C-alpha angles and dihedrals in degrees: 000000000000090000091053091049091050090049092054090048091050091052091048090052095042102045097072090049092049090049089048092053093047092050090049091051092051091047091050089053088054095056093109091047091055092046091053096037093241135133092028093169093056093046095050092043090054091048089052090053090048092052091047091053091051092049091050092048094053095037092245092299117140120206113251111254116242116258111284094013101098130137093282092053092048091051092048093049091049093050093045091053087054099036110168093019127107113244125191124240089237089059092052090047090055092047095048095044090211136099095231096059092130089062090055090052090053090049091053091049101041106027101033100031101240114156101232114168120207128201131159095339093314127113131204129187106216098192132019091221122065124240113252089202091057091047091051090049090055091050088055091049090051091052092050092047090058096050124104123251136073125310088252090055091052093047090051091047091055094046091047093049090056094036108170091015133095122266121186129228089240091057092047091049090051094050093045090049092233147051099265098084090115088064090049090052091052090049091052091048100041102032100036101023099236109166097237113167126209132173086284091064105033127035092211092065122085125217108286095026125114137185130192103215096194138348093203116120093229091058096056118125122261101267091231091066086086089068093071122086110252094227091052090050091054093046093051093047090050092046090053092045091243088289128134113245092214107044095020092227130135129191093272094053092044090051092054088052091052095251102140092166095065114129136152135250135177117256121199110218096207105033138035143168116007092354088071089064090060098046118110112247094250091055093042092054097038101131091206088066096045130087135183113248130172115238094255094051092043091054091048092048090051091050091048091049091048091050092049092051091049092050092047091050091049091049092051090053094047096248095130126076110262094016119141096216124105117258 
């Protein structure tokens, strides 16, 4: 009885090692396949068997990593050794040995200031050394995230702090403690008129980037800008090459002239003021009736239109010299 029990124990102890040896033999036979990047299915299947044998042998226990040599450190060391090269996410997952490896990459980028580019599931460390400026920026974000107030207040605080500069969607999400910062940006722009640019308003901005042009009250958008469909606004700006019809300036020209408050609005060629409120949606968003104006020209056009209406009304009522109306 005791001999049978010992035999079972011996088998239990031996099986993982036997499996391990067999997997090693199969992997050795696949050397040429790995060298020539062929038979990927067979190679990865063998690696899975090898890992299973190791897990069985150690009872699923993983050795504790030495202090300071966690997943984040392993990823950083791997990227630093291949600085300037594109590395796949699968490679970083294998190096980190954890499922949340992407979070560690974000921490390296956002919290520690490493310039890690990302494209189509590939990652590239641009410089071995981190950027102190980027690290300081993260510390500011962390401070703002901890402040009281609504998510919209925190989003506005970040945009205002970097007024005239670019803020990313990731940074806004972090400060607002959620993933709805895009909605907060639209509320600030549409409800309060803040001139916040996105890729729809400025060709130098990428998707997910925002810029508060000015926080001054006098630079706020015309409140009726919210009436226009956002896609139509983008299409008209693109059609007009992001250039004002009236002054023929774009953001680049305005910047050379020292006008940092330049931003674009939609101008309706046939209606303005309160008459826009009464237009049917299809007429309001008819691109043939819309033009790109900068804020300054749009304000001037509105003032001119208002003056013309006032003069016409005065003429109708006989207030002007030579008018035919009855006083």
